[in-house]
C-alpha positions in Angstrom: 19.5 -20.8 45.1 15.9 -20.8 43.9 13.8 -18.3 45.9 10.7 -19.4 47.6 7.8 -16.9 47.2 6.5 -15.3 50.4 3.3 -16.8 51.8 0.6 -14.5 50.3 2.4 -14.3 47.0 2.9 -18.0 47.0 -0.8 -18.4 47.5 -1.4 -16.0 44.5 0.8 -18.1 42.3 -1.0 -21.3 43.4 -4.4 -19.8 42.7 -3.7 -18.9 39.1 -5.9 -21.0 36.8 -3.1 -21.8 34.4 -1.5 -24.0 37.1 -3.8 -26.9 36.1 -2.5 -26.8 32.5 1.2 -26.8 33.5 1.7 -30.6 33.6 0.3 -30.9 30.1 2.5 -28.1 28.9 5.5 -29.7 30.4 4.7 -33.0 28.7 4.1 -31.3 25.4 7.5 -29.5 25.5 9.2 -32.7 26.6 7.8 -34.8 23.8 7.5 -32.3 20.9 9.6 -29.4 21.9 6.9 -26.9 20.9 3.4 -26.1 22.3 0.6 -23.7 21.8 -0.8 -22.4 25.1 -4.3 -21.1 24.7 -5.1 -19.2 27.9 -7.7 -16.4 28.4 -6.7 -13.2 30.2 -6.3 -13.5 33.9 -5.2 -17.2 33.9 -1.5 -16.4 34.6 0.0 -17.4 31.3 2.3 -14.4 31.4 3.4 -14.7 35.0 3.1 -18.2 36.3 4.1 -20.2 33.2 7.6 -18.5 32.7 8.4 -18.9 36.4 7.3 -22.6 36.4 9.3 -23.3 33.2 12.4 -21.8 34.9 11.8 -23.7 38.1 11.3 -20.5 40.2 7.9 -21.1 41.7 8.9 -23.5 44.6 5.5 -25.1 44.1 5.4 -28.9 44.0 4.5 -30.4 40.7 5.0 -27.4 38.6 8.5 -28.2 37.2 10.3 -31.3 36.2 13.6 -32.5 37.6 16.9 -31.2 36.3 19.0 -28.0 36.5 17.6 -24.5 36.4 16.6 -23.4 33.0 16.7 -20.0 31.4 13.4 -18.7 29.9 13.0 -15.8 27.5 9.5 -14.2 27.4 8.8 -12.0 24.3 6.1 -9.3 24.7 4.9 -7.1 21.9 5.3 -3.8 23.8 7.8 -2.2 26.1 5.2 -1.4 28.7 3.9 -5.0 28.8 7.5 -6.4 29.0 8.4 -4.2 32.0 5.1 -4.8 33.7 5.3 -8.6 33.3 8.8 -8.7 34.7 7.9 -6.5 37.7 4.8 -8.7 38.4 6.8 -11.9 38.3 9.5 -10.4 40.5 6.9 -9.2 43.0 5.5 -12.7 43.1 8.9 -13.9 44.1 9.3 -11.1 46.7 12.0 -9.4 44.6 12.7 -6.4 42.5 13.0 -6.7 38.8 16.6 -7.5 37.8 17.3 -10.4 40.1 15.8 -13.8 39.2 13.4 -12.0 36.8 14.7 -9.2 34.6 13.7 -7.4 31.5 15.3 -5.8 28.4 13.6 -3.3 26.3 14.9 -0.7 23.9 17.1 1.7 25.9 16.6 0.0 29.3 17.9 -3.3 30.8 17.6 -4.8 34.3 19.2 -8.2 34.6 21.8 -9.9 36.7 23.9 -13.1 36.7 21.0 -14.7 38.7 18.4 -13.9 36.1 16.6 -17.0 34.8 13.5 -15.4 33.4 14.1 -12.4 31.1 11.2 -10.5 29.5 12.1 -8.8 26.3 10.2 -7.1 23.5 9.9 -9.0 20.3 12.2 -6.4 18.7 15.0 -7.1 21.2 14.5 -10.9 20.5 14.9 -10.3 16.8 18.2 -8.4 17.5 19.5 -11.3 19.5 18.6 -13.8 16.9 20.4 -11.8 14.3 23.5 -11.5 16.4 23.7 -15.2 17.4 21.1 -17.5 16.0 21.8 -20.2 18.6 20.5 -18.1 21.5 23.2 -19.6 23.8 22.0 -20.2 27.4 18.3 -19.9 26.5 16.3 -23.1 27.0 12.8 -21.9 26.3 11.3 -19.0 24.4 7.7 -18.0 25.2 6.1 -15.7 22.6 3.3 -14.0 24.5 0.1 -12.5 23.0 0.6 -14.2 19.6 -3.0 -13.4 18.8 -2.2 -9.7 18.3 -0.3 -10.7 15.2 2.5 -8.1 15.5 5.0 -8.4 12.6 8.0 -8.7 14.9 6.4 -11.6 16.7 5.5 -13.4 13.5 9.0 -12.8 12.3 10.6 -14.0 15.5 8.6 -17.2 15.5 9.6 -17.9 11.9 13.3 -17.4 12.8 13.0 -19.5 16.0 11.5 -22.4 13.9 14.5 -22.1 11.6 16.8 -22.3 14.6 15.1 -25.4 15.9 15.2 -27.1 12.5 18.9 -26.4 11.9 20.9 -25.4 15.0 19.0 -26.0 18.2 16.6 -28.9 18.2 16.6 -28.7 22.0 15.2 -25.1 22.0 11.7 -25.2 23.3 9.0 -22.9 21.9 5.7 -21.8 23.4 3.2 -19.8 21.4 1.0 -18.2 24.1 -2.2 -16.4 23.3 -5.5 -15.3 24.9 -7.8 -15.5 21.9 -6.5 -16.9 18.7 -6.8 -19.6 16.1 -4.8 -22.2 18.2 -5.1 -24.8 15.4 -3.3 -22.5 12.9 -0.5 -21.9 15.3 -0.3 -25.7 16.0 0.1 -26.4 12.3 2.8 -23.7 12.0 4.7 -25.3 14.8 4.6 -28.7 13.0 1.5 -30.0 14.7 2.5 -29.0 18.1 0.1 -30.0 21.0 -2.4 -27.4 22.0 -2.6 -26.9 25.8 -5.7 -25.1 27.0 -6.2 -23.3 30.3 -9.7 -22.5 31.5 -10.2 -19.1 33.1 -11.9 -18.8 36.4 -13.6 -15.7 35.3 -16.2 -13.7 37.1 -19.5 -12.9 35.4 -19.6 -9.7 33.4 -22.8 -8.0 32.6 -23.1 -6.2 29.3 -24.9 -3.0 28.4 -25.0 -1.8 24.8 -24.9 1.9 24.9 -24.9 3.1 21.3 -24.3 6.8 20.6 -27.2 9.0 19.7 -28.2 9.3 16.1 -26.3 11.7 14.0 -22.8 10.6 14.9 -20.6 9.9 11.9 -18.6 6.8 11.5 -14.8 7.1 11.8 -12.9 8.2 8.7 -9.2 7.9 8.6 -7.9 9.2 11.9 -11.0 11.2 12.6 -13.5 10.2 15.3 -16.7 12.2 15.5 -16.5 14.4 18.6 -20.1 13.6 19.3 -19.1 10.0 19.9 -16.4 11.0 22.3 -18.9 13.2 24.2 -21.1 10.1 24.4 -18.3 7.9 25.7 -17.5 10.5 28.4 -21.2 10.5 29.3 -21.2 6.7 29.5 -18.2 6.8 31.8 -20.1 9.1 34.1 -23.1 6.7 34.0 -20.8 3.8 34.9 -19.4 5.7 37.9 -22.9 6.4 39.1 -24.3 2.9 38.6 -21.4 0.6 39.5 -18.5 0.3 42.0 -14.8 -0.1 41.4 -12.4 1.4 38.9 -13.3 2.0 35.2 -11.1 1.0 32.2 -12.2 2.9 29.0 -10.8 1.7 25.7 -10.2 4.4 23.0 -8.4 4.1 19.7 -5.6 6.6 20.2 -3.9 9.3 22.3 -5.9 12.1 20.7 -9.2 10.5 21.7 -7.8 9.8 25.2 -6.9 13.5 25.7 -10.3 14.6 24.4 -12.3 12.3 26.8 -9.9 13.2 29.7 -10.8 16.9 29.1 -14.5 16.1 29.1 -14.0 14.3 32.5 -11.9 17.1 33.9 -14.1 17.8 36.9 -13.9 14.2 38.2 -10.8 14.6 40.3 -12.6 17.2 42.4 -15.2 14.5 43.2 -12.9 11.8 44.5 -12.0 10.2 41.1 -8.7 10.2 39.3 -8.5 10.2 35.5 -5.4 8.5 34.2 -4.1 8.1 30.7 -2.5 4.9 29.7 -0.7 4.6 26.4 2.8 3.9 25.0 3.9 7.5 25.3 2.6 8.0 28.9 5.3 8.8 31.5 6.8 5.7 33.1 5.6 6.9 36.5 2.0 7.1 35.3 2.2 3.7 33.7 3.5 2.2 36.9 0.8 4.0 39.0 -1.9 2.5 36.8 -0.5 -1.0 36.9 0.1 -0.9 40.7 -3.5 -0.1 41.4 -5.2 2.5 43.6 -5.0 2.9 47.4 -8.7 2.3 47.8 -9.5 5.8 48.9 -10.2 7.2 45.4 -11.8 5.7 42.4 -9.9 5.6 39.1 -10.9 6.1 35.5 -8.2 4.7 33.2 -8.4 5.9 29.6 -6.4 3.4 27.6 -5.4 2.4 24.1 -5.0 -1.3 23.1 -2.0 -1.7 25.5 -4.4 -2.7 28.3 -6.2 -5.4 26.3 -4.2 -8.4 27.1 -0.8 -8.8 28.8 -1.4 -5.9 31.3 -3.6 -6.3 34.3 -5.1 -3.0 35.7 -5.9 -3.8 39.3 -9.2 -2.7 40.7 -11.1 -2.6 37.4 -14.8 -3.6 37.7 -16.2 -1.7 34.7 -15.1 -1.5 31.1 -16.3 1.1 28.7 -15.5 0.1 25.2 -15.5 2.6 22.3 -15.6 -0.4 19.8 -12.8 1.3 17.8 -9.1 0.4 17.2 -6.2 1.8 15.2 -4.5 0.0 12.4 -1.6 1.0 10.2 -2.1 1.6 6.5 0.7 2.0 4.0 0.6 3.7 0.6 3.5 1.7 -0.9 3.4 3.6 -4.2 4.1 6.9 -2.3 6.1 5.6 0.6 3.6 7.1 3.1 2.1 5.4 6.1 -0.8 6.4 8.3 -3.1 5.1 11.0 -6.7 4.5 10.3 -9.6 4.0 12.7 -11.4 0.7 12.3 -14.1 -1.3 14.1 -12.4 -3.5 16.8 -12.6 -7.2 16.0 -14.8 -9.7 17.9 -11.6 -11.1 19.5 -10.5 -7.7 20.6 -14.0 -6.8 22.0 -13.9 -10.1 24.0 -10.5 -9.3 25.4 -11.7 -5.9 26.5 -14.9 -7.2 28.1 -12.9 -9.8 30.0 -10.9 -7.0 31.8 -14.0 -6.2 33.9 -14.2 -9.7 35.3 -10.6 -10.5 36.2 -10.9 -9.9 40.0 -14.6 -9.9 40.7 -18.0 -9.7 39.0 -18.0 -6.7 36.7 -19.9 -4.8 34.0 -19.1 -3.7 30.4 -20.6 -0.9 28.4 -20.3 -1.4 24.6 -20.8 2.0 22.9 -22.3 0.5 19.7 -25.5 -1.0 18.5 -25.4 -4.8 18.7 -26.5 -5.0 15.1 -23.1 -3.6 14.2 -21.4 -6.8 15.3 -22.2 -8.4 12.0 -19.7 -6.1 10.3 -16.8 -6.7 12.7 -13.9 -9.0 11.6 -13.3 -12.1 13.7 -9.7 -11.2 14.5 -7.5 -8.1 14.1 -5.8 -7.7 10.8 -2.3 -9.3 10.9 0.3 -6.6 10.7 2.2 -8.3 7.9 -0.9 -7.7 5.7 -1.2 -4.0 6.2 2.1 -2.5 7.5 5.3 -1.1 5.9 7.4 -4.2 5.3 10.8 -2.5 5.0 12.0 -3.5 8.5 10.7 -7.1 7.9 12.5 -7.2 4.5 15.8 -6.2 6.1 15.4 -8.7 8.8 14.6 -11.4 6.2 17.6 -10.4 4.1 20.0 -10.5 7.0 18.6 -13.9 8.0 19.4 -15.1 4.4 15.8 -15.2 3.1 15.4 -12.0 1.1 12.3 -13.0 -0.7 10.8 -14.5 2.6 10.2 -17.9 0.9 10.8 -20.7 3.3 10.0 -18.7 6.4 7.3 -20.2 8.5 4.7 -17.5 8.6 1.0 -17.7 9.3 0.4 -15.2 6.5 2.8 -14.6 3.6 3.8 -11.0 3.0 1.8 -9.3 0.2 4.0 -9.4 -3.0 3.5 -5.7 -3.8 4.4 -4.5 -0.3 7.5 -6.7 -0.2 8.7 -5.5 -3.5 8.2 -1.9 -2.4 10.2 -2.6 0.8 13.0 -4.3 -1.1 13.2 -1.3 -3.4 13.6 1.0 -0.4 16.4 -1.2 0.9 18.2 -1.1 -2.4 17.8 2.7 -2.6 19.4 3.2 0.8 22.3 0.8 0.1 21.1 -1.9 2.5 21.0 -4.7 0.0 22.8 -6.0 -3.0 21.1 -6.7 -6.4 20.6 -10.3 -5.3 18.6 -9.1 -2.2 21.2 -10.1 0.4 22.4 -7.4 2.8 25.5 -5.3 2.2 27.8 -4.8 5.1 26.2 -1.4 5.6 22.7 -3.1 5.6 23.9 -5.6 8.2 25.0 -2.7 10.4 21.6 -1.0 9.9 19.8 -4.1 11.1 21.8 -4.2 14.3 20.8 -0.6 15.3 17.3 -1.6 16.2 15.6 1.1 14.1 13.6 1.3 11.0 16.1 0.9 8.2 15.6 4.4 7.0 16.4 5.9 10.4 19.4 3.5 10.8 20.7 4.7 7.5 20.3 8.3 8.6 22.2 7.7 11.8 25.1 5.8 10.3 25.4 8.0 7.2 24.6 11.2 9.0 27.0 10.8 11.9 30.2 11.5 9.9 28.6 14.6 8.4 27.1 16.1 11.6 28.8 14.4 14.5 27.4 11.3 16.2 25.6 13.0 19.0 23.7 15.4 16.8 22.8 12.6 14.3 21.5 10.5 17.3 19.6 13.5 18.6 17.7 14.0 15.3 17.1 10.4 14.6 15.7 9.9 18.1 13.5 12.9 17.6 12.0 11.2 14.5 11.8 7.8 16.1 10.2 9.1 19.3 7.8 11.5 17.5 7.5 14.6 19.6 4.2 15.8 21.1 2.0 17.9 18.8 2.5 21.0 20.9 6.1 21.0 19.9 4.9 22.0 16.5 5.6 20.8 13.0 9.1 22.3 12.6 11.6 19.6 13.5 14.4 21.9 14.2 12.3 24.0 16.6 11.1 20.8 18.2 14.7 19.7 18.6 15.6 22.9 20.4 12.5 22.6 22.6 13.4 19.0 23.5 16.9 20.0 24.6 15.4 22.6 26.9 12.4 20.7 28.3 12.2 18.2 31.1 8.9 16.5 30.4 8.0 12.8 30.0 8.7 13.0 26.3 12.2 14.4 26.6 13.1 11.6 29.2 12.3 9.0 26.5 14.1 11.1 23.8 17.3 11.5 25.8 17.3 7.8 26.7 16.9 6.9 23.0 19.6 9.4 22.0 22.1 7.8 24.4 21.3 4.4 23.0 21.7 5.5 19.4 24.9 7.4 20.1 26.3 4.2 21.6 25.2 2.2 18.5 27.0 4.4 16.0 30.7 5.0 15.4 31.9 8.0 17.3 32.4 11.1 15.1 33.1 14.6 16.5 30.7 17.4 15.8 31.2 19.1 12.4 30.9 22.7 11.4 27.4 22.3 10.0 24.8 24.5 11.8 22.1 22.7 13.7 19.5 23.7 11.1 21.6 22.2 8.3 22.3 19.1 10.3 18.7 18.5 11.1 17.7 18.9 7.5 20.5 16.6 6.2 19.8 13.8 8.6 16.1 14.0 8.0 16.7 13.9 4.2 19.0 11.0 4.5 16.2 9.0 6.2 13.6 10.0 3.7 15.3 11.1 0.5 12.2 10.7 -1.6 10.4 13.1 0.7 12.6 16.1 0.0 10.1 18.6 -1.3 10.2 21.9 -3.2 7.6 24.6 -2.9 5.1 25.0 -5.8 2.9 27.6 -4.2 2.3 29.0 -0.7 1.9 26.0 1.6 2.0 23.5 -1.4 5.0 21.3 -2.2 6.1 18.5 -4.5 8.1 15.7 -3.0 10.8 13.9 -5.0 8.6 10.8 -5.0 6.1 12.8 -7.1 3.6 13.1 -4.3 2.0 16.5 -3.6 2.1 17.7 0.0 0.4 20.5 1.9 1.4 22.2 5.1 -1.1 22.3 7.9 -3.0 25.4 8.9 -1.0 27.3 11.6 2.3 25.7 10.5 5.4 27.0 12.2 7.5 26.2 9.1 6.6 29.3 7.1 7.0 28.8 3.4 10.6 27.8 2.8 11.8 26.9 -0.8 12.7 23.4 0.2 11.7 20.9 3.0 13.0 17.7 4.4 9.9 15.9 5.5 10.2 13.6 8.5 6.6 12.6 9.1 3.8 12.8 6.5 0.6 10.9 5.9 -2.1 10.9 3.4 -5.5 11.0 5.1 -8.3 8.8 3.8 -9.8 10.4 0.7 -7.3 13.3 0.6 -5.7 14.0 -2.8 -2.4 15.2 -1.3 -0.1 14.2 1.6 -0.2 16.2 4.9 3.2 17.3 6.3 3.3 16.7 10.1 7.0 17.2 10.9 9.6 18.7 8.6 12.5 21.1 8.5 13.7 23.7 6.0 16.7 22.9 3.8 18.3 24.4 0.8 18.8 22.8 -2.7 22.4 21.8 -2.0 21.3 19.8 1.0 18.5 18.2 -1.0 21.0 17.2 -3.7 23.5 15.8 -1.2 21.0 13.7 0.8 19.0 12.5 -2.1 21.9 12.0 -4.5 20.7 8.6 -5.8 17.6 10.4 -7.1 19.5 13.0 -9.0 19.3 12.5 -12.8 20.4 14.5 -15.8 18.8 13.3 -19.0 17.7 14.4 -22.4 13.9 14.4 -22.6 12.3 14.2 -26.0 8.5 14.0 -25.8 5.3 14.8 -27.6 4.0 17.8 -25.7 1.1 20.0 -26.6 0.8 18.5 -30.1 4.5 18.7 -31.2 8.0 17.6 -30.3 9.6 19.1 -27.2 13.3 18.4 -26.8 15.2 19.5 -23.7 18.0 18.5 -21.3 16.5 18.2 -17.8 18.0 17.8 -14.4 15.7 16.2 -11.8 15.7 15.2 -8.2 13.2 12.4 -8.5 10.0 14.1 -9.7 11.3 17.6 -9.0 12.6 19.4 -12.0 15.7 21.4 -11.1 16.4 22.9 -14.5 16.1 22.6 -18.3 17.7 23.8 -21.6 16.6 23.2 -25.2 18.2 20.4 -27.2 19.1 21.3 -30.8 20.2 17.8 -31.9 18.2 15.3 -29.9 19.1 11.6 -29.9 17.4 10.0 -33.0 16.1 7.1 -30.9 14.4 9.4 -28.4 13.1 11.5 -31.3 11.7 8.4 -33.0 10.0 7.3 -29.8 8.4 10.7 -29.3 7.1 10.8 -32.8 5.6 7.4 -32.4 4.0 8.6 -29.1 2.5 11.6 -30.9 1.2 9.4 -33.7 -0.4 7.1 -31.2 -1.9 9.9 -29.2 -3.4 11.8 -32.2 -4.0 8.9 -34.6 -3.3 8.4 -38.3 -5.1 11.7 -39.1 -1.8 13.4 -38.2 -0.7 12.4 -41.8 -2.0 13.8 -45.1 -4.7 11.6 -46.5 -5.5 12.5 -50.1 -8.5 11.1 -51.9 -6.5 8.3 -53.5 -4.9 7.5 -50.1 -8.3 7.3 -48.4 -9.6 5.1 -51.3 -6.7 2.7 -51.0 -7.2 2.4 -47.3 -10.9 1.6 -47.9 -10.1 -1.0 -50.5 -7.6 -2.7 -48.2 -10.1 -2.6 -45.4 -12.7 -4.3 -47.7 -10.3 -7.1 -48.7 -9.2 -7.7 -45.1 -12.9 -7.9 -44.0 -13.9 -10.2 -46.9 -10.8 -12.3 -47.5 -8.7 -11.9 -44.4 -4.9 -12.7 -44.6 -2.7 -11.7 -46.3 -4.7 -8.5 -46.7 -3.7 -6.2 -43.8 -5.9 -4.7 -41.1 -5.9 -1.0 -41.7 -8.0 0.2 -38.7 -6.6 3.0 -36.7 -5.4 0.7 -33.9 -3.7 -1.7 -36.4 -2.0 1.0 -38.3 -0.6 2.5 -35.1 0.6 -0.9 -33.9 2.5 -1.3 -37.2 3.6 2.3 -37.6 7.3 1.5 -37.5 6.8 -0.9 -40.4 4.8 1.2 -42.9 6.1 4.6 -41.8 9.7 3.8 -41.2 11.3 6.2 -43.8 9.0 9.1 -42.8 9.7 8.6 -39.1 13.4 8.5 -39.8 13.3 11.8 -41.6 10.8 13.6 -39.4 11.8 16.1 -36.7 8.5 17.7 -35.8 4.7 17.6 -36.4 4.9 19.4 -39.7 7.2 16.7 -41.1 4.6 14.0 -40.3 1.8 16.2 -41.7 3.6 16.3 -45.1 3.7 12.5 -45.3 1.8 11.0 -48.3 -0.2 8.4 -46.4 -1.1 6.5 -49.5 2.5 5.9 -50.6 3.4 4.8 -47.1 0.3 2.6 -46.9 1.3 0.7 -50.0 4.2 -0.8 -48.0 1.6 -3.0 -46.2 0.4 -4.6 -49.3 1.2 -8.4 -49.5 4.1 -8.1 -51.9 6.0 -11.1 -50.7 3.4 -13.6 -51.8 2.5 -11.8 -55.0 -1.1 -11.1 -53.8 -0.4 -7.3 -54.1 -0.6 -7.6 -57.9 -4.2 -8.7 -57.7 -5.4 -5.6 -55.8 -7.0 -4.1 -58.9 -8.7 -7.4 -59.7 -10.0 -8.2 -56.3 -10.9 -4.6 -55.3 -10.9 -2.6 -58.5 -10.6 1.1 -58.2 -12.9 1.5 -61.3 -15.3 -0.8 -63.2 -16.1 -0.4 -66.9 -19.9 -0.3 -67.5 -21.8 -1.0 -70.8 -21.7 2.6 -71.9 -17.9 2.4 -72.0 -17.5 4.7 -68.9 -15.1 3.7 -66.2 -16.8 4.4 -62.9 -15.1 4.6 -59.5 -16.3 2.0 -56.9 -16.9 3.4 -53.5 -15.6 1.3 -50.5 -16.5 3.7 -47.7 -19.6 1.7 -46.5 -20.3 -1.8 -45.5 -20.7 -2.9 -49.1 -18.9 -1.7 -52.3 -21.1 0.7 -54.3 -21.1 1.4 -58.1 -23.1 4.5 -58.9 -24.0 5.3 -62.6 -26.8 6.8 -64.7 -29.4 4.2 -65.5 -29.1 4.7 -69.3 -25.4 3.7 -69.1 -26.3 0.3 -67.7 -28.9 -0.8 -70.4 -28.2 -4.3 -71.4 -26.2 -5.2 -68.3 -28.1 -8.1 -66.8 -25.4 -9.7 -64.6 -24.6 -7.7 -61.5 -20.8 -7.3 -61.4 -19.0 -9.2 -58.5 -15.6 -8.6 -56.9 -13.3 -10.3 -54.4 -13.0 -13.4 -56.6 -16.7 -13.3 -57.2 -17.7 -13.4 -53.5 -19.2 -9.9 -53.2 -21.7 -8.4 -55.6 -21.5 -4.6 -56.1 -24.4 -2.6 -54.8 -25.6 -0.7 -57.9 -27.0 2.8 -57.5 -29.0 3.6 -60.7 -29.1 7.4 -61.1 -31.5 9.7 -62.9 -30.2 11.8 -65.8 -29.7 14.5 -63.1 -27.5 12.2 -61.1 -30.0 11.6 -58.3 -30.6 8.0 -57.0 -33.5 6.4 -58.8 -33.0 2.9 -57.5 -30.6 0.6 -55.6 -30.1 -3.0 -56.4 -27.7 -5.9 -56.1 -29.6 -7.8 -58.8 -29.8 -6.0 -62.1 -31.7 -8.7 -63.9 -34.4 -8.6 -61.3 -34.5 -4.8 -61.4 -34.9 -4.6 -65.2 -37.7 -7.2 -65.0 -39.6 -5.9 -61.9 -38.5 -2.4 -60.9 -37.7 -0.6 -64.1 -41.3 0.0 -65.2 -42.1 2.1 -62.1 -38.9 4.1 -62.5 -39.6 4.7 -66.2 -43.1 5.8 -65.6 -41.9 8.3 -63.0 -39.0 9.8 -64.9 -39.6 9.6 -68.6 -41.9 12.6 -68.5 -39.4 14.6 -66.5 -36.5 13.7 -68.7 -38.0 13.3 -72.2 -34.7 13.9 -74.0 -33.2 10.7 -72.6 -34.0 7.2 -73.9 -36.5 5.1 -71.9 -36.8 1.9 -73.9 -39.5 -0.7 -73.2 -36.9 -3.5 -72.8 -33.8 -2.1 -71.1 -32.2 -5.5 -70.9 -31.7 -5.5 -74.7 -31.3 -1.8 -75.3 -28.0 -0.1 -76.1 -26.4 1.6 -73.2 -25.6 5.3 -73.8 -24.2 8.3 -72.1 -26.1 10.6 -74.5 -29.6 12.1 -75.1 -31.9 10.9 -77.8 -30.9 13.8 -80.1 -27.3 13.0 -79.9 -28.1 9.3 -80.5 -30.0 10.2 -83.7 -27.2 12.5 -84.9 -24.8 9.7 -84.4 -27.1 7.3 -86.3 -27.0 9.6 -89.3 
């Protein structure tokens, strides 16, 4: 029987602003099957709408006729899912687990009477993978779509597939507070957009920028001066306004810092509460239930309080203007969080929290001019996150390349490729991208695929309970004060009874139930911890290079933090590492010592033994090398390297050092210059003999030399000229014309054969002036296309004149040269008319002697 809400709670339901939009929502679902519900915070979209769709409100006009319906509500966070379920149950006068229940990772409260079940989007994905038809579910409402969490985007894509192929009767609602409703409408095949207007209270805004000198956030670092300013702003708000204060900060570290700065407030009638995903359940519930009215509250919160959670009693918001987003270094397999400016949509969400129940006030801790640099919406997670979990979900769904999935934003190609490489490396997928049986089991565990692999492959080696312990420790990252030694943190968690260990033990129980039962093995705890960690992150096994400095198998350098509890072991299995913005190396945050045998076992797919032949330090280095990824485990010299590897290394050396590695005699250099001249003037078939061209064709003109060479000295003995002749155009017969087109020497009137120089832009013939008498036509080469540049030399061999037109020189330039030189060289002939004089290599005396 459907419960009727008690009087005051019935009134609370009836007063929610979204009630006015319910008839339009019902009609949209009845005619189209899908709808986009755009409802600002505080309108009741998370509480009234699911109850109304399930027929649980007992309010006239909120539901259609027909049998009771089962509604699944998907929330992005565990805290939000539990809070929403408890709020709806309270409105019905019940406890969660009756008509309204919830399921989150490690905790479930439902019963046969449950008709509204609130789940996390991760749980929804698990259900879709187990049974795509979602039997018994009539409507799925994906809440807070504007946050663009990857699980939510993926779930929507799968649900649209289900509607198109298996369940056309399944109704879908995309519910959001601030989003691009039209984009969601298009994704849902032009679904109607139903809008609910909020009955908001006015919120005054004060911009309270920090004092000058505060530095902008960088990576995870937030300037302590800004946090001091935020704490001071909270004190100002307490003084100037009534009601509780909700202060938004980017992360738990900043929350702890500001809480410490406000440490004296409890003594003045004000409680300081910390709200985030790792906060104890009791604290979360206290925050969400509201105060008793006798003490004021300052709630320091991450983004969890932006949308689906209502914090009762809040009249003032203090907004840092900052948010945290993931960043993934796909090349190194490292992820980190970075601090960014909160988007306009996020800032609007936060501001609205002050006006949910009464008029309020918001302090924005930034200069209004900074608004121009803020993005409109938060970055969609699919664009910035590690896509390995998404890639496994898509593979199990049957869409390994994600094409065909209805996504608002496609996955970046590089990030998806990196994710698919990880899945192949851990045995989750086949070469075609579809899942192996092992990969399908990984997907059902509800963990990152790396951790699922560590659990399933580690359990037989360590025992299921210990593998679950260690994987849960990595998944539920321990507090910083547990230290950076994972094995020590494990022992601490087993002894402790704090909020963290409660979550860790619950997750351990869940994981132990999800894996086959294996008894504990004889491995020590230390070895077991290292093995399971290395199974999760085989490319992060690392060997020490120097004190505190390590090289991971991925090739990434890593450093231990100051004050590390790890010491300086020879090997590490790194569970958590990041690469801070601008840092040249990774930072180890959680790891455990291992030995080389454990590293080899866990990272066996990365183990290679190969012959390495390379050009190193100017010569051939040949050795047999065993590596674990980028880590060199051992080497020995190779006496007879593989000829193909040797050939490739010699080519590499030649390309690095250039053709100068060979022996270039005068004749070889001259041949190269002549060929360069012909290529420049005539083109094909005369070859390009520039450095780049010769290196590109090295295997063609140096083939015999490369086949015989074993080291640098062998290449240095190569006659470059003989090798270069192989590039001449022999096939077409043009090679025979080399001496004609680019003659090595030219006979001049004196009978001398003078070498032509091709080392400049123009070919040059240099000869003594007296040897050229009577030569009036300047010689031309390259089929007459190019005149030689003639350098006329004095009897001492020094340049007297340069010309490309001998006839003009004899006519116009010779007189000046004759006048200048005849007195200096009286023994040589200086005729009046050189154009008709006899060319000679001799002095006048020798000429006279020869006449007699």
